[in-house]
N, C-alpha and C positions, 0 to 999 in steps of 0.2 A: 306307212311305218310311223309309229308314235315317236314324237320328239323326246329326246332324253331330257329329263328335268335336272335342274341345278341341285346338287346335293345340299342337304341341310348343313348349316354351320352353327356352331355354338362356341362361345368364349369359355376359357377356363375360369373357374371361380377365382375371384379377386383375392389375392393374398392380403393378410393383415399388414398393411403398411403403417409405419410409425406416424403418429400425429403429434403436433406440437403440444406439449403440456408444460405448464408453469406452476411453480409452488405458490399457491394463493394464501396469503396470511389470513384471509377471511374464513377459510375452511381448514387451514393448517395441513393441506395436502396438495399434491399435484392435480391440476385440473386441465382438461382439454381447453385450449385457447380458442375462443369463438368471439370475435369482436361483434358488437351490436349491429353495426352497419356494414356488413360484408367485409370488404378488404380494408376499410378505413379504420384506423386506430387512433382514438383520442387518448393522449398520454399527458399526465401532469406529474411533474417531479418537484418535490420540495427543494428549494434552493437555499443558499447560505444566508445566515444573519451576519451582515458585513460590519464588523467592528474591530477586527484584528486580522493578522496574516492567515492565509489558508494553510491547512496542515494535512498530514497524511490521513487523518480521519475523513476529511473532505475528499481526498483522492480515492479512498476506499469506496465511497458512495458514487462519485461522479464518473470514475473510470468504469465501475461496475455497470452503471446504467448506460454509459456510452457503448459498452460491449453489447448489452442486451438490445439496445436501440438499433445498432448497426446490423445485428443478426436478424432481427425482425424485418428491417428495411431491405438489406442487401442480400440476405440468404433466402428468407421466406417471402420476400417481396410484398410486404404489407405497405400500405400508404399511411405512414406514421406522421401525425401532427404532434410535435413534442413541445410542450410549454413548461417553462421553469420560472419560478418567482425569485425575486431578491427581497429579503426582509430588511427594509431600511427604516422601519419604525419599530422599536423594541426596547424593553427596559434595559437590556445590556448595552445597547447603542447609546441610549440617553445617559446612563451613568458614565460610560466611558468617555463620551464627548464632553460631558459637563466637567468631569474630573480633569481631563486634558486641558480644557479651556481655563479652568481655575488655576491649574498648576502653571500654565504659560503666563497668565496674568500676574501670578504671584512672583515668578522669577523676574519678570519685567520691572516690577515695582519695588522689589526688595532693596532696602538701603541700609538696614541695621543688622549686623551679624548676630547680636544678642537676641533679637526678635526671631531670626531664623532658627537659632539654636533652641529657643524656647518652643517654637512650633514643632520642631523635630522631636523634642522630648514629649510633647503632648501627643504627637502622632504615635510615638512609641507606647504611650499609655493606652491608646485606643487598640493597638495591635495586641497588647498583652491581655485585654479583657477576654474572659471565657476561653483562654487558650487550652486549658485542660479538658474542656468539653468538646474540642474540635476533633474531627476524624483524623486519623494518623497522617494522611497525605497533606491535608490543609495545615496541620500543625507543623509539619516539616517545612512547608513553604513559608509559614508565618515566622518561624524561628530564624530562618535565613534572612527574612526582611528585617526582623528585629536586630540581627547582627549587623546588617548593612547600615541601618539607621544609626545605630550606636557608633559605628566606625566613622560615619560622616560627621556626627555630632562632635566627636572628639577632635576632628581635624579643623574645626571652625576657628578656634582661638588663634592658631598660627597661620591662617590662610587669608588671602585677599578676598574681597567681595566677588570679584570676577571668577576666581578659582572656585569659590563656594558655589556660585551659580552653575558652573560646569559640573561640579560634583553632584548637585541636586538631581541631575538627569538620571543618576544611578538609583535614586529612590523616588522616581516619578510616580509610580503606582501607589505606594503606601502614603506618600505625602499628599497626592491628589485625592485619595480616598478620605484623608483627614480633613482637607480643605472643603470637600464636598459636604461633610457633616455640619460645617459652619456656614457655608455660603451658597448652598444649592439653590436657594430661592433668588439669588442675584444673577441668574442667567436667563434673561427674558427673550433673547433673540432666537427665533426658530432656525436661522441660518447656521447657527453653531451646531445644530443637530443634523444638518444636511451635509456639511463638508466631510465629516468623518466617514459615513457610509459610502459617499461617492469615491473617496480615495481607495477604500478597501474593496469596493466593487471592481474598480479598475484593476487592482492587484489580483483579484480572484479571476477575472477574465483572462488576464495575462498568464496566470498559472494553468488555467484550463487549456489554453492554446499550447503551452509548453508540453502538456501531457497528450496533445493531439486529440483532445475531446471536442466533438462536434458542438458548435454553438446551438442553442435551442432555436426552434423555428419561430417561437415567440417568447419574449421576455417581459415579465410584468413586475413592477415595483409597487410596494404597498402605498407609498406616498402619492402615487398617481391614481390610486383607486379609492381614495377616501369618500368621494360622493357616492360611488357605487356601494361601498361598505355601509354607509348610513342607510341607504335605501334597502339594502339586504336585511339589515337589522330590523328596520321598520316592518318588513314583511314577516319576519320571524315572530315579532311581538304581535302582529295582527293575527297570525296563525295560532297564537296562544302558547308559544313555547319560550317566551322571554319576558322580562319585566324590568322597568326602570327603578333605580333606587339611589337616591342622593346624587344624581347627576351621572351615574354609571348604569350600564345595562347588563343584566346577567341572564344566562341561559338557564331555563327551568328544567333540570334533568328529570325530576319526578313527573312533571306534566308530559314531557316527551316520552318517557319510558312507559307511561301508563296506557299509551295508545296501542291498539293491536298491531298496527303496521310498523311500529317503531321499536327499536331495541338499542338501548344505550350500551356502549363499550362492546361493539361487535368484535373488535380485534382481540381485546384482552378482557373478557368478562370477569375474570378472577381479580382484576385490579379495581373493580367497582368499589368506591369508597376509600381508596388509597389516598389518605389525606396528604401525605408527604409529596407524592407525585403530583397531585392536584395543585398543591401550593407552589411547587417548583414551576409548574406550567403557567401559573398566574404572573410570575416575574418578581424580580427583586424589589420593585418599587411599590408593590401592592401591600398596604399596611392595614387599612381600616375595613377591608372588604368583608371580614368575617361577620361584622355587625350589620352589614348591608344585605347579605344574602339570606334567602329563605332556607337554604340548606348548604352545608359544607361542600356538597357535591356539585353545586352550581358554579359556573365559571364566567369570566367577564367576556362580553362581546364588545363593549365600549367602556373605556376607562375615563373617569373624570380626571382631567389634568390638574396637578398641583402646581404651585409656583416653581419655576425652574424646570418645567417640562414642556415639550412642544404641544401645541393644541390646534384643533380645528373646530369651527362652529358646528353645532348639531342641534336637533330638537331637544336634546337633554342637557345642553350647555356646552362649554368648552371641554374638549376631550380628545381622545385618540383611539384607534382601533386596538382591540385585544389581539394577542398573538394568534390564537387559533382561527379567528374569523377571517384573517387575511387570505389564507389559501382557499377556503371555501368560496369566498367572493371572486377572487381572480380566476380560479379554475372554472367556476360557473359562468362568469362573464365571457370567457374566451371559448370554452369547450361545450357549454350547455349543461343539461341536467343529468347526463350520464357520462362517466369516464370509463373507458375500457381498462386503462391501467393508471394506477397511482403509485409512485415510488418514493422511497425515503429511507433514511437510516433506521435500523431496528430500534434504536433508543427513542424514536419518535412515536412508536406504536401507541403508547398511553402516557399522558392523556392527549397529546397533540392530534394524532390521526383519528383517534376515536371521537374527539370533539369535532374535528372537521366533518366527519361523516354525519354526526348528529345534527350539526348546523345546517348542512346542505339538505339533508332529508327533511329537516323542519321547515326549511325555506320552500322546497318544492312539494312538501307533504307527500313524498314518495318513499319507497322502501329499498331502493337500490341506486345509490349515487355512484358507487365504485363497484366495478365487476371483478377486477383482479387487483389486489394490493400486493406489491412486491417490496420486500424489505432487504436491504443489503446487510450482511453480517457485521459484527463488531470488528474493530482493528485493535490489536494489542501490539505492544513494543517489547520484543524479546520476552514474551510471556506475561508481561505486566500491562495493566490498563494504562492508556495514554494519560499522562498527567504532567503539568508543568512542575509540580513540586518534586517529582521523581526525576526531573531533567531528561525525560524521554518524550517530550513534546516536540515533534519534528515537523518543521514547515516543509511545504512542497519544494520551495526554493533550495532548502538545505538538502533534501532528499535527492534532488537533481544534480547536486554537486558530487554525489557519490555514485550515482547510477544514472544511466540514460533513461529517457522516456520509454524506450522499447523494453528495457529490462524491467522497469516497474510494471508495465502492462503485462509482460509475460508472467511476472510473479502473481498478479491477480488472476490471470488465465489458468494458472496451475492449481487454483483453489476454487471451491464451490462459491458462487456469488452470494449465497444466502448464509454461509457459515462464517464463524470467526476466522480472521486471517491474522497471523502473527508476522509482523514486519520485523525481521531479524536478519542477522548475518547469514544464517543457514538458508533462510527463505530466498535471499538475493543470490546466494551461491547456486541454488537450484535453478533460478531464473537465468543466470548467466551460462550455466551448463546447457540449458535448453537452447539459448540463443546460439551458443557455439555449435551445437549439433545441427541446427537449422542452417546456419551460415556456411559451415563446412560442406554440407550437402549441396547447397546452391553453388558454391565455388567449384566443387568437383564436377557438377553437371555442366556449368559454364565452360570449364576447362576441356571436357571431352566433346562438347558439342560445337564449340566456336570454330574449330577447324573444318568440321564436316557438314554442319547444318546448311550452309549456303552453297558451298561448292559441290558437295556430294549429297544432295538432298535424297537422291534415289536409294542411298544406302539404308535409309530408314524403312524402306519398303521391301527389303530383302526377306526371304523366307524365314519365319520365326523358328528359332530353336526351342528346345524344351525349357531352357533357362528364361527366355523371353515370355513364353506362355505362362510359366510359373509366376514371374514377376507381375505380369498383367493381371493374373488372378488376385494377387495380393493387393494390387492397386485398386481393383474393383471392390475387394473386401474393405479396404481402407475407406473408400467413399461411402459404402453402406454403413460402416461403423461411425463415421463422422456424422452422417445424417441422423442416425439413430440417437447419437449422443446429443446433438443439437435439439432434437425433438424432445428429449428427456430433460426438460427444465434447463435447456441450454448449458449442458455439462461440458464446459470448455476443457476441463482437466482430462476427461475421457477422449475428447477430440485430439488433444496434443499427444496423448498416449497412442492413439491410432496412427497419427502421423509419424510418431517416433518408430513404430513397428514397420511402417512402410519404408521409411528412410533406411532402417537397418537392412531390409531386404534389398534395397537399391545398392547399399554399400557392399553387400555380399556379391551381388551381381557384378559390380564394377571390379571387385577384387579378383573374381574368377574369370573375367573376360580379357582377351587381348584387345588392345586399342582399336585394331582394325575390325573387330567383330562386334563392337558395342552398338546396340540399337539406340542411336541418339534420339530418335523421334519419341520413343517410349519414355526415356528418361526426361526429355523436355516436357512431355505431357504431364508427367508426375510433378515435376518442379513447378509448372504453371499452376496446377491445381492447388498445391500446398501454398504457393504464393497468394493465390486468390482467397483461400481460407484465412490466411494471416491478415490480408487486407480487409476482409469482412470484420475481423476482430479489432480493427483500428490500428494495426501496426503499419507504419510507413514502409511501402515496398517499392522496388524499382519498376520500371515500365513493363518489363516482361517477366523476369523471374528474380527472386531473391531480394535482398535488402539493398537500399541505395548505398553507393560507395561513400558518399558524404552524409553526415548525420542530418543536415538540414536540406538535402537535395534528393528528390525521388527520381531523378533522371539518370538514364544509363548512357547519355550522349557521350560523356568523356570516355567511358569504357569502350563504347562502340567505335569511336574515332581512333583510340590509341591501340586497341587490341591487334589489328593487323601488323603494326610495327613491332609490338611485343612478340608476336609469333616469329617474325623475321629475326629479331634479336635473339630469341630463345634458341631457334634452330642454328643460328650462327654460333652461339655459345656452345651448344652440344657438339658441333663439329670441331670447334677449337679445342674443347676438352678431350675429345677422342684423339686428336693429333698430339696434344700435349702428353697424354698417357703413353702413346706409342713411342715418342722420342724421349720420355722421362723428364719433361720440363716442369719442375715444381713451381717455378716463377709464374708460368702461364696459368697453371691451376689455381695458384693463389689469387691472381687477378680475376679469374672466373668466379671464385668463391666470394671475392670482395663485391663483385657485381651483384651476386645473389644475396649476400648478407648485409650489405651496407647501402650501395647506390640505389638499387630498385626499391627496397623497403622504405627508404626515405621519401620515395615518390609514390608510396601506396601499393606497390606490387610485391607479391610473394612468389618466389620460384621454389618448386619442390622437385628435387632430383629423385629419380627412381631407376634402378638398374633394369636395363632392357626395355625401358619405355621412354617416350618423349617427356621432357621436363614439363611438369604441370605449371600452368600460369594462373595465378589467382589475384584478381584485382580487388584487394581487400580495403584499401583506403589508408591514408597515412595515419589518421587518428587511431584506427583499429590496430594497426601494426605497432604503433607506439604503446598502446595499452597492452598488447601481447608481450612486447619486449619488457615492459615494466613488470608485468605479472611473472614473466619467466625469471627476471632478475631477482624479484622478491622471493620466488620459490627456491631459487638457487641459494640466495642469502639465508633463507630459513633453514634449508637443508644443511648448509655449512655451519650455521649457528647450532643446529641440533647435533651435528657431528662433533663440534667442539665441546658442546655441553656434555655429551656422553663421554668424550675423552677425559674431560675434567673430572667427571664423576668417577670414571675408572681409575684415574690417577689418585684421586682422593681416597678411593676404596683400597687401592694398592698401598698407599702411604699409611692408611689406618691399619691395614693388615701387618705391614712391616713394624709399625709402632707397637702393635699388640704383641708381637713376638718377644718384645723386651720384658713383658710382664712375667714374673715367676708363676709357674702353674698353681701354687698355693694361693696366689693373690688374684687369680683370674676372675673368679665369681664374686670376690669381695668388692669389685668395681660396680656390680649391679645391685646397688642398694635399693632400687625401686622394686626388685624382685625378691631379694633374700635378706634376712636379718641376722641369722646365726649360722656358724660354720664349724666343722670338725677340725681335728689337728692337721688334716691334709688339705684344708681349704674347700672341702665340698660342703654345699649348703645343707643345713639340717632343718631350718625353720624359714618359711617364706615371709614376705613383708607383712602379710595379714596375720601372722602368728600361727600358721598351720604347719604341721610336720610334713617334710618332703617325703613323697611316696617312694617306694622301692623302685618302681619303674622309672621315675624321673631321675632317681639317684644313679641308676645304671647308665642312663642317657648322658648325665652330667659327667660321670667317670670317663665315658668314651670321649667326650669333648675335651676334658682335661688331659687325657692321654695323648690325643692328637696335638693339642697345644704344647704339651711337654716336648714332643719331638721337634716342633717348630722352634721352641725356645732354645733347645739344644743346638739346632742349626745356627741360630743367631749367635750363641756364645762361641761356637767354633769359628764363625766368620770373624768375630772380634779378635780371637786368639791369633788368627792368620795375619791380621793387620799388625 
């Protein structure tokens, strides 16, 4: 008898599963993400130029890239090597450091009030130059500075020298700028240009930590890569793409662009030849470069240092790196000749990033230095561009006084990372509403699972009802939608929408279930999954589910320890309330309410009574409850104020109506001189204020109004007669 053969087997055709796509500025469309070396991702991000406080524009870029980095690393499990630079040699830094140094020296040595007053007047003259040619924003800022300088100047006569020196701090920037025009060459010490960026770099790192932004795997400072920069420039010259002129070195755009494998301005080809952008990219201290360049399109790789500027020795004389070359050198030194990802703000696309690409490709003589260029969108403040002159320049420290780090991150997550984000009251209200939705869900799940999860584990394995099966399907759909959204250019807004829909389904399930029938295991699985996604996004979470009780603590230890005692207390209170109701004791009920409304909230616990169900226990945290109370009090105060406003308006309208009754019907329309100019013997308008005759239709309408008023006027006269 022949042996039975094993039947043939075939797999189903693989479905089209989503693959990660990123919006690549080099192609201006979404591209499938394929790192050059398997799972390894070489990522370089443009860091800050450290000469002042970090602001919300910085937060826009660095929170955005932190989210993208965490998703690639913790969700898609790429091996990411993330490098960021600190620009500590730059025209802005040099000017700022020099002006601050000259100002501080001036204040120390000032001994004559008249000389100080004279200098302020001269500084005023500098500010007023070309003011009519300034753009509107700069003009507003300059006019305010002029007003301040004028005010300080007028105070000098009646003030002591010590008081004057204190007052000068209010005009530090314009006075320092004036002193810089006189004494910029008198700052020979390089250390003066080191202390300012070191201070603001420290401030930047502190701000990033406050926003829960991961530190880079490697950090590079321009000042530490000067020898490498010189060697890099020498190679570009050797390759025929740069030239020395008067102690500076310039990139030869035409020579580079003429080669078949090279293309200048890959990111923004339409900006080729944009002289204003190119000049802005060269820096404030570049003055004579036009005569040194072969073409206006060429840009500095190495700048000859003038007196009063930091310098390093080079084959071309004393000088310093140009702005654009810095990133090309540091990224190449650390990550090699190909970057998988390069990130930066959208305002850096041209000329900075286009020049970076050209320099690196000229150095390696290759045609692909960056594979994916990702640019974060602009940040506006209440619909306007961020500007100090408009007083909407918000530092990160100030932003964190109004909202938590979690709320700021949620605001970013609710918007596309590549589009403009408007930082406004409505944006933050949306973020706080999202936070509340998430937090209440976690608190509800904790409340229904804490009593059953440990002691009655088997209840989670009871036969599923139709409601559990339906909720499980929605949970599976949520996970599919989250994955698809993350694959689609890391669409965090769509992710949060999928999570919101899942939470809504859970809330309906909780509403329709009795406490004894709730499937705690299913709810806990959903809560754990959502917590994990939020953690991937860089939101601080508790050890198992939800947000930490304390803002600075991600541990659930306190909640774990205290919860059994809260359960006992809550059950005891429920029993006491039941007895109090049965015997009609209001005093006992008042004490129970005080425990719920005052005692426990002061210790971070919220109790929620529900008819026919055990009291819900929510470990919210004292700070959160205080914020809730404050918000509730404000809402009630606003509601009361609105009510009083409406009452006042009604009283005013009533009083106006009563006052109007006193007017004789013939004089009623004569009060409306803005509408009518001539009237008949009965007081009806015949000619309007524009000299036009009143139409028959309007006359009939006015007669009706006059007739109604006549009746009201009669009532008024009768009421007087009764008195």
